[in-house]
C-alpha positions as a Markdown table, in Angstrom:
| # | Residue | x | y | z |
|---|---|---|---|---|
| 1 | Met | 56.9 | 112.9 | 43.6 |
| 2 | Asn | 54.1 | 113.6 | 42.0 |
| 3 | Gln | 55.5 | 112.8 | 38.7 |
| 4 | Lys | 56.0 | 110.0 | 40.0 |
| 5 | Ala | 52.7 | 109.2 | 40.6 |
| 6 | Ala | 51.3 | 109.9 | 38.3 |
| 7 | Val | 52.8 | 108.2 | 35.9 |
| 8 | Tyr | 52.0 | 104.7 | 38.2 |
| 9 | Arg | 48.9 | 106.3 | 38.1 |
| 10 | Asn | 48.4 | 106.1 | 33.8 |
| 11 | Leu | 49.7 | 102.9 | 34.1 |
| 12 | Lys | 47.3 | 101.8 | 36.3 |
| 13 | Asn | 44.2 | 103.0 | 34.1 |
| 14 | Asn | 46.4 | 101.3 | 30.2 |
| 15 | Lys | 42.9 | 98.7 | 30.4 |
| 16 | Gly | 43.4 | 96.6 | 27.1 |
| 17 | Ser | 46.6 | 97.5 | 26.3 |
| 18 | Ala | 47.1 | 93.2 | 26.7 |
| 19 | Ile | 44.5 | 92.7 | 24.1 |
| 20 | Val | 46.2 | 95.0 | 22.2 |
| 21 | Tyr | 49.9 | 93.6 | 22.4 |
| 22 | Ala | 48.5 | 89.9 | 21.7 |
| 23 | Val | 46.9 | 90.8 | 18.5 |
| 24 | Met | 50.3 | 92.3 | 17.6 |
| 25 | Val | 52.0 | 88.9 | 18.7 |
| 26 | Phe | 49.5 | 87.7 | 16.6 |
| 27 | Leu | 50.1 | 89.8 | 13.3 |
| 28 | Leu | 53.6 | 88.9 | 13.7 |
| 29 | Val | 53.7 | 85.4 | 13.9 |
| 30 | Ala | 50.7 | 85.1 | 10.7 |
| 31 | Ile | 53.7 | 86.7 | 8.6 |
| 32 | Phe | 56.4 | 84.9 | 9.5 |
| 33 | Ala | 54.1 | 81.6 | 9.2 |
| 34 | Ala | 53.2 | 83.0 | 5.8 |
| 35 | Thr | 56.6 | 83.8 | 4.6 |
| 36 | Val | 57.6 | 80.1 | 5.6 |
| 37 | Val | 54.8 | 78.8 | 3.8 |
| 38 | Ser | 55.9 | 81.0 | 0.4 |
| 39 | Leu | 59.6 | 79.7 | 0.9 |
| 40 | Phe | 58.5 | 76.4 | 1.4 |
| 41 | Gly | 55.9 | 76.5 | -2.1 |
| 42 | Asn | 58.5 | 78.0 | -3.6 |
| 43 | Asn | 61.3 | 75.4 | -3.2 |
| 44 | Leu | 58.7 | 72.7 | -3.7 |
| 45 | Lys | 57.9 | 74.1 | -6.9 |
| 46 | Gln | 62.3 | 74.0 | -8.3 |
| 47 | Ala | 62.4 | 71.2 | -6.5 |
| 48 | Lys | 59.8 | 69.7 | -9.5 |
| 49 | His | 61.4 | 71.2 | -12.1 |
| 50 | Gln | 65.0 | 70.1 | -11.4 |
| 51 | Glu | 63.1 | 66.8 | -11.4 |
| 52 | Tyr | 61.7 | 66.9 | -14.4 |
| 53 | Ser | 64.6 | 68.7 | -16.5 |
| 54 | Ile | 66.5 | 65.6 | -15.2 |
| 55 | Glu | 63.8 | 63.6 | -16.3 |
| 56 | Ala | 64.1 | 65.3 | -19.8 |
| 57 | Tyr | 68.1 | 64.9 | -19.1 |
| 58 | Tyr | 67.9 | 61.6 | -19.4 |
| 59 | Leu | 65.3 | 61.0 | -22.2 |
| 60 | Ser | 66.9 | 62.4 | -24.9 |
| 61 | Tyr | 70.5 | 60.4 | -23.0 |
| 62 | Ser | 68.3 | 57.5 | -24.0 |
| 63 | Gly | 68.0 | 58.2 | -27.6 |
| 64 | Val | 71.1 | 58.7 | -28.3 |
| 65 | Gln | 71.4 | 55.4 | -26.8 |
| 66 | Met | 69.0 | 54.1 | -28.7 |
| 67 | Ala | 70.2 | 55.6 | -31.9 |
| 68 | Phe | 74.2 | 54.5 | -32.0 |
| 69 | Thr | 72.2 | 50.8 | -31.3 |
| 70 | Ser | 70.7 | 51.4 | -34.6 |
| 71 | Leu | 74.0 | 52.3 | -36.3 |
| 72 | Ile | 76.3 | 49.8 | -35.3 |
| 73 | Ala | 74.0 | 46.4 | -35.2 |
| 74 | Asn | 74.2 | 44.4 | -38.6 |
| 75 | Glu | 77.6 | 44.7 | -38.2 |
| 76 | Asn | 77.8 | 48.4 | -38.7 |
| 77 | Glu | 75.8 | 48.9 | -42.1 |
| 78 | Leu | 74.0 | 52.4 | -41.1 |
| 79 | Phe | 77.0 | 53.5 | -39.6 |
| 80 | Asp | 78.8 | 52.7 | -42.6 |
| 81 | Asp | 76.5 | 54.1 | -44.8 |
| 82 | Ile | 76.5 | 57.7 | -43.2 |
| 83 | Lys | 80.3 | 58.0 | -42.0 |
| 84 | Asn | 80.7 | 57.0 | -46.5 |
| 85 | Gly | 77.7 | 59.0 | -47.4 |
| 86 | Thr | 75.9 | 57.0 | -49.0 |
| 87 | Val | 73.2 | 58.2 | -46.4 |
| 88 | Thr | 73.5 | 61.9 | -45.5 |
| 89 | Ser | 70.9 | 61.4 | -42.3 |
| 90 | Leu | 68.8 | 59.8 | -40.7 |
| 91 | Ser | 65.5 | 61.1 | -38.3 |
| 92 | Glu | 63.2 | 59.3 | -36.2 |
| 93 | Asn | 60.7 | 61.9 | -34.8 |
| 94 | Asp | 57.9 | 61.9 | -31.8 |
| 95 | Ile | 59.3 | 58.3 | -30.0 |
| 96 | Ala | 56.5 | 57.7 | -27.4 |
| 97 | Phe | 60.1 | 56.5 | -24.2 |
| 98 | Gly | 58.8 | 56.8 | -20.6 |
| 99 | Asn | 56.9 | 59.8 | -20.1 |
| 100 | Gly | 57.8 | 61.4 | -23.1 |
| 101 | Thr | 59.4 | 61.5 | -26.7 |
| 102 | Val | 62.3 | 61.6 | -28.4 |
| 103 | Asp | 63.7 | 63.1 | -31.3 |
| 104 | Ile | 66.3 | 61.6 | -32.8 |
| 105 | Val | 69.0 | 62.9 | -36.0 |
| 106 | Val | 72.6 | 60.9 | -37.3 |
| 107 | Thr | 74.1 | 63.4 | -39.6 |
| 108 | Lys | 77.2 | 63.3 | -40.5 |
| 109 | Ser | 79.0 | 66.2 | -38.3 |
| 110 | Thr | 80.2 | 69.8 | -40.3 |
| 111 | Asp | 81.2 | 70.9 | -36.9 |
| 112 | Ala | 84.6 | 72.3 | -36.8 |
| 113 | Asn | 86.4 | 70.6 | -34.0 |
| 114 | Tyr | 84.6 | 67.0 | -35.1 |
| 115 | Met | 84.6 | 67.1 | -39.2 |
| 116 | Gly | 83.4 | 64.0 | -40.7 |
| 117 | Trp | 82.7 | 62.7 | -37.6 |
| 118 | Ile | 79.1 | 61.3 | -37.0 |
| 119 | Lys | 76.6 | 62.6 | -35.2 |
| 120 | Ile | 73.5 | 61.9 | -32.8 |
| 121 | Val | 71.1 | 64.4 | -31.4 |
| 122 | Ser | 68.3 | 64.1 | -29.3 |
| 123 | Thr | 65.6 | 66.0 | -27.8 |
| 124 | Gly | 63.6 | 64.6 | -25.2 |
| 125 | Thr | 60.4 | 66.0 | -24.2 |
| 126 | Leu | 58.0 | 65.4 | -21.2 |
| 127 | Asp | 54.5 | 65.2 | -22.3 |
| 128 | Leu | 53.2 | 66.5 | -18.8 |
| 129 | Asn | 54.7 | 69.9 | -19.7 |
| 130 | Asn | 57.1 | 70.4 | -22.3 |
| 131 | Ile | 60.5 | 70.4 | -20.7 |
| 132 | Ser | 62.9 | 69.3 | -23.1 |
| 133 | Arg | 66.8 | 68.8 | -22.7 |
| 134 | Thr | 68.9 | 68.2 | -26.2 |
| 135 | Arg | 72.1 | 65.5 | -25.7 |
| 136 | Thr | 74.6 | 65.2 | -28.6 |
| 137 | Leu | 76.8 | 62.9 | -29.3 |
| 138 | Tyr | 79.8 | 62.8 | -31.4 |
| 139 | Ile | 81.7 | 59.5 | -32.9 |
| 140 | Asp | 84.9 | 59.6 | -34.4 |
| 141 | Pro | 84.1 | 57.1 | -37.4 |
| 142 | Ser | 87.7 | 55.1 | -37.1 |
| 143 | Asn | 87.6 | 54.6 | -33.9 |
| 144 | Gln | 84.0 | 53.9 | -32.3 |
| 145 | Lys | 85.1 | 54.1 | -29.0 |
| 146 | Asn | 86.6 | 57.7 | -29.3 |
| 147 | Val | 82.8 | 59.4 | -28.0 |
| 148 | Val | 82.5 | 63.3 | -27.2 |
| 149 | Trp | 79.3 | 64.4 | -25.2 |
| 150 | Lys | 77.6 | 67.7 | -25.3 |
| 151 | Glu | 74.8 | 69.1 | -23.8 |
| 152 | Phe | 72.4 | 71.6 | -25.5 |
């Protein structure tokens, strides 16, 4: 019985222990909140980068479309010049478009799988942060509807 009385007495003498427990709980909650805020910030940063990357992708896609439209304008005049080797390459750099610039190069392909095809390479770069994406379009010179898209 003496031991029970001593334990009971010690428990009653722990004045101020509630504040220690409250501080510990507060610290745990603060650590959890800091972790959540950090994860949220990283997720937001990753989502913004993804958004910028998609915007650069569409800039480069638009550059390819502009080049293809220019090639087939005027009854395929430029297309035929590239196809016949009269013109070896065409390029246009720093075309301001949307929130960035587009660089376009048109050549006759020397790639093994697309030998002799017309190759349009477009790189879209965002002005805000220089994120860039490149798209390539291969066009069969004997059939302009036969195209192959590549992304690098």
